[in-house]
N, C-alpha and C positions, 0 to 999 in steps of 0.2 A: 456372893450376890454381885450381879453386874450392874452398871449404872442404868441400864434399861429396865431392870426388874421393877415391878410395881409392888409396893408394900400395901397390903390391905389396910385401910383406915378404920373399917368397921367389921365387926364379926358378922358374917353373912348368916341370916337366920335360916334354919332348916324347917320345912313344913312339919307340922305335928302329925306324922303318918303313923297309923296303927299297923301293927304286924298281922292283925287279924284280917280275915276275908269274910265276905258275906256271900253265901251261896243261896241262890233262889231257884226253886224248881216249881213247875206248875203243870197242870194237866190241860191239854187242848180241849176247848169246849165242844160239845156235840149238839147243844141246843142254844139258839139265839134267845135274847131277852123276850121276844114276842112268842116264844114257844115253838117256833119252827126249827127244823134241824139245820145244822151247818156241817158240810163235809170238810174234812181236813184240807182238801184241795181249794176250798174257798177262803182259807185263811192266808192273807198276804204277809202279815208280820204281827209281832207283838211290840208294844211300847212299854218300857219300864220307866215309870216316873219315880224319882227319888230325891231326897233332900234331908236336911237336918231339922225341918219343921213340918209337921203333918199338914199345916195349912198352906204350905208353900213347897210342893213337890215340883220344883221348877226345872230340875235336870231331867232330861229324857234320853233314853237309849233305845234304839231300834234293834230288834232281834228277829232274825229270819224265822219264817213260819215252821221250818222243820226242827227248830230248837225249842226245847222246853226246860232249859237249864241255863243259868248264867252265873258266873262267879265274879264278884267285884273284888278287886285287889287295890291296895294302896289308898284306901279311903282315910280321911283324917279321923282323929279320935272324936267321939261324940255318939249320940243316939241317931241312927240313920233310919229313915222310914221309906217304904217301898210300896208301890201299887202297880198293877199290870192292866193294860187294855189290849183288846184284840182288834185288829183292823182287817176287814175282809177285802176280797178282790174288787169290790165295788167302792171301796173307800169308806164304808160304814164302820164306825167305831163303837165298841161296847162301852158301857159305863166302867169306870175304874173299879178294880177289885177292892176288897177290904184292904186297909193298910196293915202291913206287917213291919215290925221294928226290930232293930238289933243295936245294942250298945257296944261300941268298940272302945277299948281302953288302951 
């Protein structure tokens, strides 16, 4: 050890990361909530809302319109909840999908 070496005074905590991943897959909608059709070219993107509490899905991930699959890696341990919205080229958003959940140990 040299005189300039730093000696750690505390053990650095490591995040509680799960080795599991969460894979989400969905089907692009063909019908809007009002019953009219929506072309795939009218979908701008998807939004995945997620979090550890179903009442607070505060994290949001934007996914390109040509994707219908996303794999979450390196999430912390716990029960994760996910819902998806569709955003069209006019900026209109669908209601959130039903929430799906997965427990990561």
